[in-house]
C-alpha angles and dihedrals in degrees: 000000000000117000090249091051090048091054092048093048090056091044095052093048095044093093088059092061089053103042105029123071096241109206091220111137146147102253105183134014107203109197113202104177141001114197137168112267105191135272129276114191103324095326120102118213133215130208112212117188125183145117129278119218122195149155132231133203106254085220095064110116098256118130110251097009093107091061096042121117111269129215124231090276089063091248132116112247134211142171134202139177118253142187127201122191109191143153114277089227117060108249118178142228099021134137126265112221105206108203108210105209121240108218091336095314128110111235111182096087091049094049097042114019098055124097123247106281091007106077117179121244114266094246119090149342105298111162094220109162091000091230097144092044091046087055092052101245123159105223123211135165128184127185118248107159127093113247094033104087097285122130105214127191108273144174138189113264129216090269090059092250128120117258127191135222095224096179085070085081089075090053092049090054089047096050093044095053094045094050093051090051105038112024128071094197140016122243090271090055097253114146124255101238094215103036114143092019097086127069101158137015134226122187119203125200138176126202104312094024093044087059087046092060093044088052087051089056096044092048096041091229089128087076127072129170092357093303127111116227096208124044092185139015128209108196123185125186094351092136111181098319139120128195120275096234097126096135149352119302141210097226148171087158126031126265084218087072090072122094132170116266139162092275092047110021097165107058105165123252096011108091096030132120137318092058109155127067087238090057096042093053090049091051088054091076110170136122088251117089112250118257120267107262128200106185117187115197121201120221098237091053088073087064106036102028105033091248091170089069085076089058112037127052122178089343092305124108103215122212116269110247119254095251094056133074121191122197121187114204109219106221095008118146123209091240132026095218136123108233126198120237099022120143096232132029111275120263110284095199114117105203096174089105088067091053091053092049090045092053090050094050094047091052087048089050091054088057094051104270113120119235125233117283122268117277114205133179112237113249133228131185114281093227095198098307106185090221092059118100105238115252121249127232091257092060095077096121087065134051122218104269137173138193116271115250131217125226089281092052090248115137117261124230125000117094107324110201115212092262087058100039089047097032132194090186145339111306130201104008110148113269124225147272091051117214094019117108110318099308095121093045093051094056125202149270119211110184125219116243116259092229135012088248088061098055116115120230113288096019105124096171116118112258120241097259087061093051105045129037091207145338086269089054089051093050093046091055093048089050092049091047089050095047088049089058093045088052091054089046091242094116127041115230095243095055087045091057093048090050090051093048092050089053088053092053093049101062090185097183090054094055100270127172094268096075099040 
């Protein structure tokens, strides 16, 4: 099935989701363990692990589902591992944060519960700073991807081998979220451990899982029985891509693990229409209002993942829908990791504070307070930049485009964290060699010379002693940049204080660590 046929198949069947009472449901919540998970403030938390068992209507528009093996009830069955982190005492009326796993790994705690400059590893549910718990979220994560403990609907193909309906992973996340929010007990009479604690649901995705959530919108699989699973979406680093789940697969790993890169720039079903948020919302044609969306773009994604396709269509940049906010992070790299063998030091910019403020603004938006306006980096033609992933044939509606740069080669516009607004070097340029390891994803930091006599040949950027009168001047400018973002509700006061304290520690004009 071609990408366009895949999209049409979903579109043609979308009306069935809305008008027909699909018999999809989570049947059984098998709880394996309940353990203490620390204390934040005065609240004790529990970690609940188990397995979700459910059934889908074989008529849902999921490629391969109509051929999948059916149970005695005529439905197609699945099971998936889950984790819930919730207060030990039953609070009411909160928000469920559904953590959509990235390649089998939960990501919400790493994105949101790390400290500035000290992000958590993308691997588990460490409480870290306790930010999510302190804000009162109920956390949950459920598996969806083949090869990561999920039993997806499957059937025997003509060659006698098993094939899997991978699109069912979207329905699993939908059913799990709706069960936790809406139902007191499962079909076997077992109690929902967080029933009554959840009023609204936000799903958070990073990179692969952000594309998963966009695909859920495009296909309409985030809706069942006239209800939407997710009231809000927080999407980080999802660029212009969707999820390559255009058909059944042979396993054992998921087709969703594939992404275009410099060695293979034309992976099917990733960079395919609809691209822009205007087109995505139009594709999501239902009587229900679309979810509130905050999409955070990382600067390097314009180079390595064709992010401009989400902005420009046929030479025109359409308006962003009212239910969507898009924030470009100037200087932001796709991953905050140090990679060996890269030409330049990795990007030093910690953009996690903007994810935290984004989540707070999204939660407030669900309760009626509008978030800050979108902040976008202005674009320029790519002009054959060797760090730009080549465009595929299907990308004709958009032309290769990249963010504009200032005299320091930092990106103009977007949200400029204090370390970019008051720079010590060039942040977020694509690192080389591209296509090897994660150099291009980790970005780069190229420091300014301390004095003009220290500049290397060809470096025309002003040195530090021409930019700042003293360390105190540098810190004062950092503080003013942080205060400005706090005033715009783009930075939380606690994160601003940490950023300023870090600037005090650096003392860059006195030979601090930041310029070495």
